[in-house]
C-alpha positions as CSV (number, residue, x, y, z in Angstrom):
1,X,-10.4,-4.4,-2.6
2,X,-7.7,-1.8,-2.2
3,X,-8.4,1.9,-1.8
4,X,-6.4,2.8,-4.9
5,X,-8.4,0.4,-7.0
6,X,-11.7,1.7,-5.7
7,X,-10.5,5.2,-6.6
8,X,-9.7,4.1,-10.2
9,X,-13.2,2.6,-10.6
10,X,-14.8,5.7,-9.1
11,X,-12.9,8.0,-11.5
12,X,-14.1,5.9,-14.5
13,X,-17.7,6.0,-13.4
14,X,-17.5,9.8,-12.9
15,X,-16.0,10.3,-16.3
16,X,-18.7,8.2,-17.8
17,X,-21.4,10.3,-16.2
18,X,-19.8,13.7,-17.1
19,X,-19.1,12.7,-20.7
20,X,-22.6,11.5,-21.4
21,X,-21.4,8.3,-23.0
22,X,-22.6,5.9,-20.3
23,X,-25.5,4.8,-22.6
24,X,-23.0,3.6,-25.2
25,X,-22.9,-0.2,-25.2
26,X,-19.2,-0.3,-25.9
27,X,-18.5,2.0,-23.0
28,X,-20.8,-0.1,-20.8
29,X,-18.9,-3.2,-21.5
30,X,-15.6,-1.3,-21.0
31,X,-16.9,-0.4,-17.6
32,X,-17.5,-4.1,-16.9
33,X,-13.9,-4.8,-17.7
34,X,-12.8,-1.9,-15.5
35,X,-14.6,-3.6,-12.6
36,X,-13.8,-7.3,-13.5
37,X,-11.1,-7.6,-16.2
38,X,-12.3,-9.8,-19.0
39,X,-16.0,-9.3,-18.3
40,X,-16.5,-6.8,-21.1
41,X,-14.5,-8.8,-23.7
42,X,-16.5,-11.9,-22.9
43,X,-19.7,-9.9,-23.4
44,X,-18.6,-9.3,-26.9
45,X,-17.6,-13.0,-27.3
46,X,-13.9,-12.3,-27.3
47,X,-11.8,-15.1,-25.8
48,X,-9.2,-12.5,-24.7
49,X,-11.4,-12.0,-21.8
50,X,-10.3,-15.3,-20.3
51,X,-6.7,-14.1,-20.4
52,X,-7.6,-11.0,-18.3
53,X,-9.7,-13.1,-15.9
54,X,-6.9,-15.6,-15.4
55,X,-4.4,-12.8,-14.9
56,X,-6.7,-11.2,-12.4
57,X,-7.1,-14.4,-10.4
58,X,-3.4,-15.1,-10.4
59,X,-2.5,-11.5,-9.3
60,X,-5.0,-11.6,-6.4
61,X,-3.7,-15.0,-5.3
62,X,-0.2,-13.7,-5.4
63,X,-1.1,-10.6,-3.4
64,X,-2.9,-12.7,-0.8
65,X,0.2,-14.9,-0.5
66,X,2.5,-11.9,0.0
67,X,0.2,-10.3,2.5
68,X,-0.1,-13.5,4.5
69,X,3.7,-13.9,4.5
70,X,4.2,-10.3,5.6
71,X,1.8,-10.9,8.5
72,X,3.4,-14.2,9.4
73,X,6.9,-12.7,9.5
74,X,5.7,-9.8,11.6
75,X,4.1,-12.1,14.1
76,X,7.2,-14.2,14.3
77,X,9.3,-11.0,14.9
78,X,6.9,-10.0,17.7
79,X,7.1,-13.4,19.3
80,X,10.9,-13.4,19.0
81,X,11.0,-9.9,20.7
82,X,8.7,-11.1,23.4
83,X,10.9,-14.0,24.2
84,X,14.3,-12.3,23.7
85,X,13.7,-8.7,24.8
86,X,11.6,-9.3,28.0
87,X,8.7,-7.4,26.7
88,X,5.9,-6.7,29.1
89,X,3.2,-6.3,26.4
90,X,2.6,-7.0,22.7
91,X,0.8,-3.6,22.3
92,X,3.6,-1.6,20.8
93,X,3.3,1.0,18.0
94,X,5.6,1.2,15.0
95,X,7.6,4.0,16.6
96,X,8.5,1.8,19.6
97,X,9.3,-1.2,17.3
98,X,11.6,1.1,15.3
99,X,13.4,2.1,18.6
100,X,13.7,-1.6,19.6
101,X,15.7,-2.2,16.4
102,X,18.2,0.4,17.3
103,X,18.6,0.4,21.1
104,X,19.6,-2.4,23.4
105,X,17.0,-1.4,26.0
106,X,14.4,1.2,26.9
107,X,16.4,2.2,30.0
108,X,19.3,4.2,31.2
109,X,22.1,1.6,30.7
110,X,24.7,1.6,28.0
111,X,23.0,1.4,24.6
112,X,19.6,2.2,26.2
113,X,17.1,4.6,24.6
114,X,16.5,6.8,27.7
115,X,20.3,7.0,28.2
116,X,20.6,8.3,24.7
117,X,18.0,11.0,25.4
118,X,20.0,12.3,28.3
119,X,23.2,12.4,26.3
120,X,21.4,14.2,23.4
121,X,20.0,16.8,25.8
122,X,23.4,17.6,27.2
123,X,24.9,17.9,23.7
124,X,22.1,20.0,22.3
125,X,21.8,22.4,25.3
126,X,25.2,22.2,27.1
127,X,24.7,25.4,29.1
128,X,20.9,25.4,29.5
129,X,19.7,23.1,32.3
130,X,16.1,24.2,31.8
131,X,16.1,23.3,28.1
132,X,17.8,20.0,28.9
133,X,15.1,19.1,31.4
134,X,12.3,20.0,28.9
135,X,13.9,17.9,26.2
136,X,14.4,15.0,28.5
137,X,10.8,15.1,29.8
138,X,9.5,15.3,26.2
139,X,11.4,12.4,24.9
140,X,11.9,9.9,27.7
141,X,9.9,6.7,27.5
142,X,7.4,5.8,30.2
143,X,8.3,2.9,32.5
144,X,5.3,1.0,31.1
145,X,7.2,0.7,27.8
146,X,10.0,-1.7,28.5
147,X,12.4,-3.9,26.6
148,X,15.9,-5.2,27.3
149,X,17.5,-7.4,24.6
150,X,19.5,-10.3,26.0
151,X,22.2,-9.8,23.3
152,X,22.9,-7.4,20.4
153,X,22.7,-10.4,18.1
154,X,19.1,-10.9,19.1
155,X,18.4,-7.2,18.4
156,X,19.9,-7.6,14.9
157,X,17.9,-10.7,14.3
158,X,14.7,-8.9,15.2
159,X,15.6,-6.1,12.7
160,X,16.2,-8.6,10.0
161,X,12.8,-10.3,10.7
162,X,11.0,-7.0,10.5
163,X,12.7,-6.2,7.2
164,X,11.6,-9.5,5.8
165,X,8.1,-8.7,6.7
166,X,8.4,-5.2,5.1
167,X,9.8,-6.8,1.9
168,X,6.7,-9.0,1.5
169,X,4.5,-6.0,2.2
170,X,6.3,-4.1,-0.6
171,X,5.8,-7.1,-3.0
172,X,2.0,-7.1,-2.1
173,X,1.8,-3.3,-2.9
174,X,3.6,-3.9,-6.2
175,X,1.2,-6.6,-7.2
176,X,-1.7,-4.3,-6.2
177,X,-0.4,-1.8,-8.7
178,X,-0.3,-4.5,-11.4
179,X,-3.9,-5.4,-10.6
180,X,-4.9,-1.8,-11.3
181,X,-3.0,-1.8,-14.6
182,X,-4.8,-5.1,-15.5
183,X,-8.1,-3.3,-15.0
184,X,-7.1,-0.3,-17.1
185,X,-5.7,-2.4,-20.0
186,X,-8.9,-4.6,-20.0
187,X,-11.0,-1.4,-20.1
188,X,-9.1,-0.1,-23.1
189,X,-9.0,-3.5,-24.8
190,X,-12.8,-3.8,-24.5
191,X,-13.2,-0.5,-26.4
192,X,-10.8,-1.7,-29.1
193,X,-12.7,-5.0,-29.4
194,X,-16.0,-3.0,-29.7
195,X,-14.5,-0.9,-32.5
196,X,-13.5,-4.1,-34.4
197,X,-16.8,-5.9,-33.9
198,X,-18.9,-2.9,-34.8
199,X,-16.8,-2.1,-37.9
200,X,-16.4,1.5,-36.9
201,X,-13.9,3.7,-35.0
202,X,-14.5,4.9,-31.5
203,X,-12.3,7.8,-30.7
204,X,-11.7,8.9,-27.1
205,X,-10.9,12.5,-26.3
206,X,-10.4,14.5,-23.2
207,X,-10.0,18.1,-22.2
208,X,-11.2,20.8,-19.9
209,X,-14.4,22.9,-19.8
210,X,-14.3,26.6,-19.4
211,X,-14.6,26.1,-15.6
212,X,-11.4,24.0,-15.9
213,X,-13.3,20.8,-15.1
214,X,-11.6,17.7,-16.7
215,X,-13.8,15.5,-19.0
216,X,-13.6,12.4,-21.1
217,X,-15.7,11.8,-24.2
218,X,-16.0,9.5,-27.1
219,X,-17.2,9.9,-30.7
220,X,-17.8,7.3,-33.4
221,X,-16.1,7.9,-36.7
222,X,-17.7,6.2,-39.7
């Protein structure tokens, strides 16, 4: 379960406690739907609950697919780099992977990262050898971090593979947001269903206390 979804559920629970409506059966069932979309509707015997349950299952299946594809693409990119860039180790952080997309090697040759650091130091501090040295020592990569792409085409291919992984990761995040929306809509739909079944109107209201603490409440209108 994602952190953002847990946060939504926690907020709903806190609002329920602070507004003193937790004992209301309609709100209880709405909380069920906030946790598992469709659960609250089914508690009232509403078949719309199956729609929310089906949507939830579909969304989670889709998200798992995108996450799996993102991981697979990333592993393929890492294997490709290991074979084509003469890596010494798989243990690279995102900053190093970013540099690998943009520099032919980690060394001092043409198109190498360390070579670019020296050039930058001279350009930034043309008449200050001390500052040049400090900049170089601060930004040079250690010899333990090594890569050397066989061709620029391989480096470009690596960048494309990583972008493909990032795209699937973005899709997974988008589906995660839709999952949260499904929980919220099911929560509100359960309250609407309760109003209809009980033949009364349940009105939600919100505001701030004099201590500027936000609250949510509900009142039945007969």
